[in-house]
N, C-alpha and C positions, 0 to 999 in steps of 0.2 A: 166260782160258786157252783152253778148247776153241773158243770162238767165234773167237778170234784165229787159232788153228791152222787152222780151217775156211777162214777168209778168206785166209790165206797159201796154203793148198793150192789154193784157187780161183784166186788170182792166178797161182800157178805153172802151173796148167793152161792159163790164158789165154796166158801167156807161151810155153808149149810149142806151143800152137796157132799163135800168130803166127810162131814160129820155123819151124814146119812149112810154114806158108803161104809164108814167104820162100823156103824151099828149093824148094817147088813152082814158085814164080814164076821162080826162077833156072833151073830145068830147062826150063820153058816158053820162057824167053829163049834158051837154047841150041838148042832144037828149032826155034824159029820166028823167023827174023831180021826178018820184016816187022812182027811185033808187038813188036819190040824196045823202041821208045820207050815204048809203053804199059806194058809189063812193067817197065821200069826205073822209071817213075813209081810203079808199084804197089809195087815193092820199097822204094823210098825212103819211101813212105807207111807201109808196114808197119814199117819200121825205126824211123820216128818214133814210131809207136804203142808199139813195144817199149820204147823209151827212156822214154816217158811212163809206162808201166806200172811200169818199173823205179824211176823217181823216186817214184811213189806208194808203191810197196812199201818203199823206203828211208825215206821220210818217216814212214810208219806205224810202221816199226820204231823210228825215233828217238823218236816220240811215246810208244810203249809203254815204251821204256827210260827216258825222262824220268819217266813216270808211276810206274814201278816204283821208281826211286830216291827219288822224293817219298814214296811209301808207306813205304819203308824208313826215311827220315828221321823220319816221323811215328811209326812204330812204336818207334824208338829214344827219341823224346821221351816217349812214353807209358810206356815201360819205366822211364825215369829218374824220371818223376813218381811212378809206383807205388812205386819204390824209396824215394824221399824220404818218401812218405806212410807206408809201413810202418816206416821208420826212426824217424819222429816218434812213431809209436804205441808203439814199443818203449821209448823213453826216458821 
């Protein structure tokens, strides 16, 4: 629960930082034509990193959702077993 939320907000902060970096680089690029090639490379690198973070974020979310549905399945099985047991005791 809270650990996952902390991790998500950490990833979100990193993502925001990268997006800010990108914006800064794009400003540098407009200001200085000579550094254009280097800045473009940096922008592309940062955008790749953003995509990688996003992929990690999405796959973590998918893993968490799979785990939650598995837990739900198990809880339902336990509930039905308990129901069977209590029903057998009554009769």
